[in-house]
N, C-alpha and C positions, 0 to 999 in steps of 0.2 A: 786216678780217682777224681770224681766230680768235685770241683773246688768248693762249691757251696755245701755239699754234703760233708766234706772233710772238715771245714771250718765249724759246722754245726756239731758234728760228733765230738770234735776236740773241746768245744765249749761245754757240751754236756758232760764229757768225761772229767773235765777240770772243775765241775760244779760252778762254772762261771755263767751259766745260762740262767735266765729268769723263767720260771714255770707259771703258766696261767691255768687255773682250774676253774671251769665254769659249772656252777651248780654246787652250792655249799650245803648240801644235805648230808644224809647218812653215809654217802659214798664220797662226795667231794671234799667235805671238811676233813675227815681223817686222812684222805690222800694228800691234801694240802699240808697238813701237819707232818706227814711222813717225808714229803719232799723237802720241807723246810728243815726238818731234823737231819736230813742227809746233806745239808749244806747249801741248798739252793735258796735264792730269793724267790718268794712265791707271791703272786697276786691272785686272790680269790675273787671270782666274779659271781654275782647273783642279782637277779632282777628285783629281789625283795630288799629294799633299803634298810628295813628294820634288822635283818640278819647282818648286813655289812656293818651297820652301826654298832650292834652288840659285839661283833667280833673285834672291831677296831677299838672297842672299849675293854677288851680282854675278857669278854663274857661268852661262855659256851651256852648254846640253847639245846644241846643234846645231852641227855642225862649221863651217859656213860663216857663222855669226854669232859674231863675236868677243865675248869676255866684257867687253872694254872698252866695247862698245856698251851692254851691260846695266848696267854700273856707271854710265855716263853717264846712262842713263835713270833710274836710282834717284836720282841727284843732281838730276834734273829733275822728280821727282814720280811716278815709276813705282813701283808695289808689286804683289806677287802674293799671292793668297790662295786658299784652298780653302773659304772661308766665303761661301756664296751669299747670306747675309743682307745682305751689303754691296752687293747690287744696288740697294738703296734709296738708296745714296750716289752713283749714277751717273746721267748724263743720256742718254748714248748706250750702247746694249747691242748688241754685235756677236757673233753666234754663229758660231764656227769649229770645229764639232765633226764627227767622222767620220760619213760616210754609206756604210758598206760594203754588201756583199751577204750574204744568208743562204747557207746551204749549198746551197739550191736555186736560187741565183742570182736571188733576188728582192730588191728594195730593203729594207734594214734601216734604218729610221728611229728605232730605239730611242734613239740618242744625242740626236737632235733633240728627240724627244718628252720624254725624261727631263729634258733641260736646260730645255725650255720649262716643264715642270711645276715644276721646282726654282726658277725665277725668278718665276713668277706670284705667289706670296704676297708678294713684295717690290716688285712694280711699283706705280707711282703716277703721277698725272697729271704730264705734262710730260716724258715720256721717249720716245725713239725706239728701236725694236728692228729690227735688220737681220740677216737670215739670210744667211750667205755659203756655207754648205755646199752642195756640188753635189747636185742632186736633180732629180726629175721635175717638170714643170709642174703646178701645183696644190698642191704641198706647203705653201707658206706660207699659202695661203688655207684649206686643208683641215685642217691640223694646228696651226699657230700661232694663226691668227685666232680660232677658237672657244675655245681655252684662255685666250687673253688676254681675250677679251670676257666669259668666264664670271666674271671677277673684278669686273665692273661698270664697267670703263672702256670708253668709246666710242672705237673705233679711228677715227682721222681727226679727232677732236675733242679728246679728252683725252690720248690716247696714239697713237703713230704707228708704222706697220709697213711695212717695205720689204724687198725682196730685192736683194742686190748680190753676184753670184757672185765668189768668189775667183779670181784669175788668177796665183797665185804660181808661179814656176818656180824651185825650190830650186837654188841654186848658180849661177844665171845672173847674172853681174855686170853685164851690159848693161842689164838691166831689173829694178830693185828695185821695192818696193811703190809708191813715189812715181811712177815713170815709166810704170807700166802703167795705161792708161785703165780707168776704173771704170764698169761698167754699173750702172744703178740703176732699179728699177721700184717704184712705190708702190701700196699697197692703194687709196688714193684720191689725188686730185691734191694734197691737203694733205700726205698722207704723203710723196709724191714730193718736194715742196718741202723738207720737213724732211730727207729722206734726202740730197738734194743738198747741203744745208748741212752735214750730218754729214761728208761726204767732201771737200768742195771745198777746205778748208784743208790737208788732208793729202795729197791726190792731185792731180797736175798737171791731169789731164783727167777730168771726170766726164761720162758719156754717159747722158742720161735716155731711158727707153723708156716706152711707153704703158701698160704693165701689169706686174704681178709675173710673170705667166705668160710674157710675152715675155722678161723677164730670165732666168727659169729655163730657157727653151728656148734662149736664146742661148748659155748655158754648155754645154748638151748639144751644140749644133751645132758649137761650137769644137772640142770634144774628140772627138766622133764623126767629124768631118772627118779628124782625125789618125788615129784608130783604123782607119777604112776604108782610108785610103791606106797605112798601115803593113801592114794585112792584105793589100792588093793586092801590095805589094812583097815581103812574106814569101812569098806564093804564087809570085810571079815568081822569087824566089830558088830555090825548090824545082824549078820547071820548068827554070831555067837550069842548076842542078846536074845534073839528069838529061841535059841536052844538052851538058854539058862547057863551059858558058859562064860567064865570070866576071861575076857580077851587078854587082859594084862598078865594073868597067870600063864596063858598060852604063849605069849611073846617071851616071857622070862624063861620058860622051859625051852622054847625053840632056840634061844640065844646060847644055850649050852653046847650046841653043835659047833665044832671048831672050824667048819668050812661050809661054804655054800649058802650061808644065811647072814643077812644084815638086818638088824632090828630097826623097824620103823614103827612109829606109834600113832594111834588114832587121835582125832581131836574134833573140834567143832567146825572145822573148815580150814582152808589154807589162808595164810596171811603173808605179808611181806610184799616187796615190789616184784619179785621175779617168779616164784613158784606158781602162784595162781594165774599168772599172765602168760608165761612162756609157751605152754601148750597151744594157746590160741594164736600166738605169733607164728609158730611153726605150721599149724594146720592151715592157717590163712595162706601162707606162702606155698605150702605143698599143693593146695588146690589150684594155684596158678600154674603148677606143673602137671596138673591132671592126676594128682595123687590124693587119696582119701586116707587120713591118719585116724582110722577108726579106733584103734587101741588107745591112742593118746587122748582122743576126744572123749572116749568113755570114762577115762580116769578123771578128766576135767569135769564131766557131768556129775560123777559121784561126789567129788570134793565140793562142787558148787552147791549140791543138794544137802550137805551136812547141816547147815543152819536150820533148815526145815525139820530135819530129824531131831535136833536138839530141842526145838520148840515143841514138837510133838511129845517128846519124852517128858518135858516140863508139864505139858497139859495132862498127861497120864498121871504124873505125880500129884498134881493139884486135885485130881478127881478123888484121890484117897481121902482128902479132907473136905470133900463136897464143894470144891471151888472150881472155877473155870478161868481161862486166860483173861476173859473180860472182867476187868475190875481187880484182878490180882495185883498185889504189890510185889514187884520182883527186883531184887538187888543183883546187878551184874558185877561179878567179882573179876576185875582185870579186863581192860579194853584194848591194851596194846596187842600187837599181833603175836608177840612172843614174850616170855617172862623176863623180868628184870631190866627192861628197856622201855623207852617212851615212844617207840615207833608205831604209828597208827596205820601205816600203809596197808591197804587191803585187809584190814583186820576183820575176821569173821564176827567179832563182837558187834560191829556196826550193822551187818545184815540181820543178826539176831535181834538187836534192839529195834530195828525197823519192823521186823515181823511181829514183835511183841506189841509195839505201839499200834500197829494196824489191827491187832487182835483186841485192843482195848485195855491192855495191861498198863499199870502205872509203874514206870521204870525209874530206877536210879542206878548209879554205879559207884564203885569204889576202885580207884587206881591211883596210888600215890605218885606214879610216874606221869600221869596225865591229869593235872589238877583241874583243868577246865577242858570240856569237850571242844576240840578244834573244828574249824570250818574246813570240811573236806569237799572234794569236787562234787560228790553226789548225795551227801548226807550231812545233816547238822541237827544236833539236839542241844537245846538250851539247858545244859546240865553241868554241874561241877561235882567233883568227887565228894563222897560223904564218908565220914569216919566209920570204922567198924568197932562198935562197942556193944556190950550186952543189950542195952536198951534199944539200940538201933536195930540190931538183928531181930529182936522180938517184934518189931513193927512190920516186918516183911513176911509175906506168905511163902516166899522161896528165895533161896540164894543160888544163883546160877554161876558156877565157876567156869569162866571162859579162858582166862589167862592166869596161870597159877604162879604168881610172883612169890618168891621165897619169903618176902617180908610179911605175908599174911600169917596170922595165928590160926592155923587150921584146927587145932584142938579146941580153942575158944569158939570158933565158928561151929564146929560140930556140937558143942555143948549147948549152944543157944539158938541156933537156926531151927525154924520149924521144919523146913524141907531143904535139902541140898541136892542140886542137880550137878553132877560132877562130870565134866567133859574131858578132864585131863588125867584121870586116874589117881588123884591125890588120896582118895578113899577106896582104892581098888580092893583092899582086903576086907572091907566092911560090907556085910550083907544084912542091912537093917532097913526098916520101912521108911526112915527119914532120909535115906540117901538113895538117889536115883543115879544110875550109871548111864551116861549118854555119850 
């Protein structure tokens, strides 16, 4: 057995290793807390010093992660830093950095590449590096491997490289980081063995696969499966709307079939870091191999067009009151990408707000999970959440439900809103003039 590999595996198995997690967002922070709870010392790395300062003060900036968990982790050996020189102090390095799209909807690997280049000067023999960011097959071998090897370390002998896709579902209390099975593929068999040791003490089930590319493709399949089915049901919603059929009643009826059907639900568009992005990562890479992913790309087009459909339905609803989008006062209800969390990544609410602003609407939003609209890469609105009260509702021409947080009083909203445009089926059973199903 390779002596470097044996020593590192023993250190990981004995929880004597120090784990470094790079990127302390919705994936990296819960993963850091999981490794810490499993008995490891953990160093969290982030380029945003405000995040590291909050964490070192015992404060969580993610709504579904209690600050008491951060404080407990600090007591058990967790620390956060923006100093990447401390990579030399860790045994396991896990990259949880963003992989967005460019303005041309092509993969943007700048965060992965910049992070890899930032850690390379501090790498040494006896470390394992795991990329968790969602990406196309080939990324780990084409972007990380040559940069790591350029430092003189032999991958698979002196240092070890794996890909293990994140599967975090923010706000899902049924599946935390420990309970979600972990896929792991290694650059070599020795890399895989070390990668399994990296995760086995922290995650209940670790699933080895034959290669890094298989692990990368597995992540894309998981999310594209959802994107395609959501695209299908979004298109079905539009067809049903034109036919005067309640799509939610159709779905509930179809769910009674005990085999061959999985329920997916329509909405105002896709949100979150993975599902809106993954189809474009795969289609871009497929084209490099001369393959057109027509079916996948069509689903992406359907989902991307949903904000326009929602705005058109709002426009039709306003016409009933002799109003147009221009000058209409519209309250957006919920701007996070899914209910009961504060995650704004790729939220369809942002695209809808931009469309309404361009149409001349006066927009406001209510989302207790997002007190102030954050500065995003492509959009910014100088807005803060407004409370939902009877007098506030009556000031707006329409209430547009984008994210149906459970904390909203939907009965009160129905009682006092002039017009409701419901994109989430909260009022699916109501067929009245003041509720538009979109």
